[in-house]
C-alpha positions in Angstrom: -4.0 -7.2 9.4 -4.4 -4.2 11.4 -8.0 -3.1 12.8 -7.4 0.3 10.7 -8.1 -1.5 7.6 -11.4 -3.4 8.0 -14.9 -2.9 7.0 -16.3 -2.2 10.7 -19.4 -0.3 9.5 -21.0 -2.4 7.1 -23.2 0.3 5.7 -20.4 3.0 5.8 -18.9 4.9 2.9 -15.5 3.8 2.3 -12.3 4.6 0.2 -10.3 1.5 -1.0 -7.4 1.4 -3.2 -5.8 -2.0 -4.6 -3.1 -2.8 -6.7 -2.1 -5.6 -9.5 0.5 -7.9 -8.2 4.1 -6.2 -8.3 2.4 -3.0 -9.4 2.3 -4.4 -12.9 0.9 -2.0 -15.6 -1.9 -4.2 -16.7 -4.5 -1.6 -17.6 -2.8 0.1 -20.4 -5.1 -1.3 -23.3 -8.6 -0.6 -23.9 -9.8 -4.1 -23.4 -8.6 -4.6 -20.0 -10.2 -1.1 -19.0 -13.5 -2.5 -20.5 -13.3 -5.6 -18.1 -13.0 -3.3 -15.1 -15.8 -0.9 -16.2 -18.3 -3.7 -17.2 -17.7 -5.2 -13.7 -18.4 -2.3 -12.0 -21.5 -1.7 -13.9 -22.6 -5.1 -13.1 -21.7 -4.5 -9.5 -24.0 -1.5 -9.4 -26.8 -3.0 -11.0 -26.8 -6.5 -9.6 -24.6 -6.5 -6.3 -25.8 -3.1 -4.4 -22.6 -1.2 -5.3 -23.3 2.6 -4.6 -20.4 4.4 -6.5 -19.4 7.9 -5.9 -16.1 8.1 -7.3 -13.3 5.9 -8.8 -10.1 6.0 -10.7 -8.5 3.3 -13.0 -4.7 3.6 -13.3 -2.4 1.2 -15.2 -1.6 -0.7 -12.2 -4.0 0.2 -9.4 -7.7 1.3 -8.7 -9.2 3.9 -6.3 -12.9 3.7 -5.6 -15.3 5.5 -3.2 -18.3 3.3 -2.7 -20.9 1.9 -0.4 -22.6 -1.3 -0.2 -26.4 -0.9 0.1 -26.5 -4.6 1.2 -24.1 -3.9 3.8 -21.8 -6.4 2.4 -18.5 -4.2 1.6 -16.0 -7.0 2.1 -17.9 -9.6 0.2 -18.7 -7.0 -2.7 -15.2 -6.0 -2.9 -13.9 -9.7 -2.9 -16.5 -10.5 -5.6 -15.1 -7.9 -7.8 -11.6 -8.7 -7.5 -12.0 -12.3 -8.0 -14.2 -11.8 -10.9 -12.0 -9.0 -12.5 -9.0 -11.2 -11.9 -10.3 -14.4 -13.6 -11.4 -12.0 -16.5 -8.5 -10.0 -17.5 -6.3 -12.8 -17.2 -8.3 -14.7 -19.6 -8.5 -11.7 -21.7 -4.7 -11.5 -21.8 -4.7 -15.0 -22.7 -6.9 -14.7 -25.6 -5.6 -11.3 -26.9 -3.3 -11.9 -29.8 -2.3 -8.1 -29.8 -0.7 -8.6 -26.4 3.0 -8.6 -26.7 3.5 -8.9 -23.1 1.4 -12.1 -22.7 4.0 -14.6 -21.6 5.7 -12.2 -19.3 2.3 -11.0 -17.6 1.3 -14.5 -17.0 4.7 -15.6 -15.7 4.3 -12.9 -13.0 0.9 -13.8 -12.2 2.0 -17.3 -11.7 5.0 -16.3 -10.0 2.7 -14.3 -7.7 0.4 -17.2 -7.2 3.1 -19.6 -6.1 4.0 -17.3 -3.2 0.5 -17.6 -1.6 -0.8 -20.7 -0.1 -4.3 -20.1 -1.0 -3.8 -19.4 -4.8 -4.0 -22.3 -7.3 -2.3 -20.8 -10.5 -2.5 -17.2 -10.8 -2.6 -13.9 -8.6 -3.6 -10.9 -10.2 -4.5 -8.5 -7.2 -2.7 -7.9 -4.2 -4.6 -9.0 -1.2 -5.0 -5.9 0.9 -7.6 -3.1 0.1 -7.0 -0.8 3.0 -10.5 0.2 3.4 -11.0 3.6 4.9 -14.1 4.6 6.3 -15.2 8.1 5.3 -16.7 10.0 8.1 -17.0 13.8 7.3 -17.5 15.9 4.3 -14.1 17.4 4.6 -12.6 13.9 4.5 -14.8 12.9 1.6 -14.0 15.8 -0.5 -10.1 15.1 0.3 -10.5 11.5 -0.9 -12.2 12.6 -4.2 -9.6 15.2 -5.1 -7.0 12.5 -4.1 -8.8 10.1 -6.6 -9.4 12.6 -9.2 -5.7 14.0 -8.9 -3.9 10.7 -9.3 -3.5 10.7 -13.1 -2.3 14.3 -13.0 0.3 13.4 -10.1 1.2 10.6 -11.9 2.1 12.9 -15.0 -0.3 11.1 -17.2 -2.6 14.4 -17.8 -2.6 17.9 -16.8 -6.3 18.2 -16.0 -8.2 15.7 -14.0 -11.1 15.5 -16.3 -8.7 14.4 -19.2 -8.2 11.1 -17.8 -10.6 8.8 -19.4 -11.2 6.1 -16.5 -12.1 8.4 -13.7 -15.0 10.4 -12.3 -13.8 13.4 -12.6 -15.7 13.4 -15.9 -18.8 12.6 -14.1 -18.4 15.7 -11.8 -18.4 17.6 -15.1 -21.7 15.8 -16.1 -19.8 13.5 -18.6 -21.4 10.1 -17.7 -20.0 8.1 -20.9 -17.7 5.6 -19.2 -19.5 4.7 -16.0 -22.4 5.8 -14.1 -21.8 6.9 -10.6 -24.1 7.5 -7.8 -25.3 11.1 -6.8 -23.0 12.5 -4.4 -25.8 14.9 -3.1 -24.5 14.2 0.7 -21.6 16.5 -0.3 -24.3 19.4 -0.1 
């Protein structure tokens, strides 16, 4: 892996994106979004995650976060491991999931390609963490995160995407709490 994509400053602010295997559109049902939201909430309360911006898309996630424990790699690893297990379990137990067999087959197929996966692989392995070092870059990444659903054609306004901190920036904390971005001036 390139040196460019590692958590070098353990206390730094990072932008990360990660996707499901094969960019599968898994997050199209409320029940799967709930797993992500509950997992983020747990990480904020119990694992030292400071969350400043986020967006959950059908096949991928964007986060701007810091680890108050200075363990960003471990925090992200644990989040991905937990959500993978929980989403797959939710798919297996969801009688309304019409794509169940196909999704599980795709996760199993991806897992067989990896020597370190026992059955299913849900997330792609890379996270591409980018340390954010200036107010200008932070604002660019926030705009990128919030405009992702607009660029994808899902909504015409960033605040209309339910699973995005764009709502939080408009004082709507109904989905997830985020930390105060007072460092943006």
